[in-house]
N, C-alpha and C positions, 0 to 999 in steps of 0.2 A: 778305359774311359777317362778322359781328361777331367780335371777338377772343375768344380763350380766356384767362381769367384763371387763372394758375397760382400758387398760394400754397404755398410750401415752408416746413416748420417743423422738419425733422430737423437735429440738431446734427452729424451724422456726415459731412456732405459727400458725396463720391463713394462712400464706404463704406456709405452708407445704403441699405438694401434698399428702403425706400419710394421714395427718389429713383430707384433703378435701375428699378423697375417703372414709375414715372412716365415715365422716358425711353422705355420701350416705347410708352406712350401718345403721347408727343410725336412720336416717330418716325413714327407713323401719322396725325398730325393734318393737317399740310400747310397750315394757315392761320396767321393772325397770332396771336402769343402775347405777352401781357404777364405778365412773371414778377416776383414779389415774394418774395425769400428772407428770411424772418423770422429765420433763424438768423444770417445775415450782417448784416442791418440790421433789428433788432427795432423794432417800434413801441412807444410808451410804454404802460404799463398805465393803464387809465382812472383818473383822479384827480378830486379835487373840482372843479378848473377845467373838466375835460372834461364832467363831469356837469352842473354848474350852467350852463355855456355853452348847453346845449340848451334851457334854460327861461328864459333871460335875454335881454332885448332886446339885439340886437347893438350898438346905440348905447350901451348901458350896460356893455359888456364891459370887464373889467380886461385888462391886457396878457396875463396868463396865460390868461384865458378866450378871448381873441382868437386866441392861438397854438394853443390846444387845438382850437378850432372850425375853424381853417384846416386843421389836420392831418386832422381828421375829414372835412372836405369833400373833401380829396384822396382819401382812402381810399374814401369812399362813392361818389364819382363814378367812380372806377376800378372799383369793384364793380358799380355799376349799368350801366356801359357795356359789360360783357361779355355775350356771348351764350351762353357755356358756361364751366364752372368745373372746375379740377383742383386738388384739395386733397391735399397730401402730409403726412399727420398720423400719425406713428408713436405707439405706446403707450409712455409713460414712466410708470413707477410706477402702472400701472392706468388712467391717464388721458392726456389730450392734453398736448403740450408747452405750457408757460405762454405762450410767445410766440404760439402760435396762439389761445389764449384771449384774450390781450391784443388781437389783431387783431379777433376776433369782437366783443369788448366795444366797440371803437371803431366798428364798422360797423352793429351792431344798434341802430338808433335808431327808436323809435316815431314815426310821422308821416313818416318818410323811407324807411326800408327795411322796416319792419314797421308794419302799420296795425291800428288797433283794429277797424275794420269793412272788410270786403272783402279781397281778396287783395293780397299784395305785388306790386309792379310787376315783380319778377323771377320770380314764380310760374310754375312749369312749365319753366323753363330747366334744361337738363341739367347735372348736377354729378357728378363722380366723386371719391370719397374713397379714397385708398390709405393703408392703415394696417397697417404691418408690426408684428409683436410677437414677442418672444423665445420665448414659450410658445404654448399653445393655450387658447382660452377658448370653444371651440365646445361644443355640447351633448354631454354624456358625458365631457368632459375634467375633471380634478380642479378646475380653476379656472373652470369654467363659472359665469357669473353675475357675474364680477368685471371684465368689460370695461366700463369707464366712458369709452371713447372713442367707439365707433361708435353706441351707443344715444343718447348725448347729442348727437352731431353730427347724427344722423338727425332728432332732435327740433328742434334749433335751425335746421338748414339746410332740413329737408324738411317740417316740420309746417305745415299750412295756416294756422295762426294765427301762424306765425313767417315765415320767408322763402319757404317753399313751393316750394323747388327740387325737381326730379326727381332724387333722390339714388340713386346706385349705389355700393356699397362693394366694394373689392377688398382681400382680406386675406391677404397672404403671412405664414404663421405658422411658429413653431418656428425662428426665425432664430438662436437660440442653439445649435441642435443641432450646427453645425460647430465650435463653440468650447468647449462644455461637455461634458466626458467623461460626466457623468451623463445627458446627453441623446443620446449617440451612437447608441443604438438607434433614435432617432426621425429620424435623418438622411434615410432614404428618404422619410418623410412630409414633411419640410421641402422636399426637392428637388421632390417632386410638387406641393406647395403653391406653391412659387416659380414653377415652369414654368407652372402653371395661371394664376397671377396675371399673368405676362407675356402669355400668350395672351389672357386676358380684357381686359387693358389695350389691346392692339392692336385687338381686336374692338370695344371701346367707342369708341375713337378713330375708327374707320372709320364706325361707326353714327352717332355724334354729329356728326362732320364732314359726313356726307351729309345729315343732318337739318337742320342749321343752314344749309347751303348752299341746300337746297330752300326754306327759309323766308325766305331773304334777298330 
């Protein structure tokens, strides 16, 4: 069975709800895990050297382009080598943490991980996105429609014209309810959402681990 690539992006360490729910997934995984913690060791944001290195003959690379290309190669090979993915991506100011976007920009490369014609070589591989948020953005909530984490990730990770992964999202919400008096009445909803997220993470781990083992 190929490894699970676990990409963390929460800045809160052990206090992170996204990371806590991810732990429930990992506890049920049982296989090899490659973990990259972008909060502890962020990758660089994509710069001119990284962009131009992709369309420049390697023999003509500047030192900066060569370094950028080498770093991208490491991240891309790590990504392509996985059989399943766990992405811990909380909502920060309505969108994903910038460190996760930086990682995406480094590994989303046309001709390598994304192709103009035909599916990506990782198409169909299972991926779980765990995205905690302080409020609620579901249908009927006052902030419905302002979630710029899950829809964007489902497009980049899951659309057939992009990576084509088989993406499942797990969303523990209302995580500010235990801390903000104005949200105290929503505490039972938060607790129910959190318990459901842990249960769902464990179920997904068992299902995906079984599926990847059978395909090996």
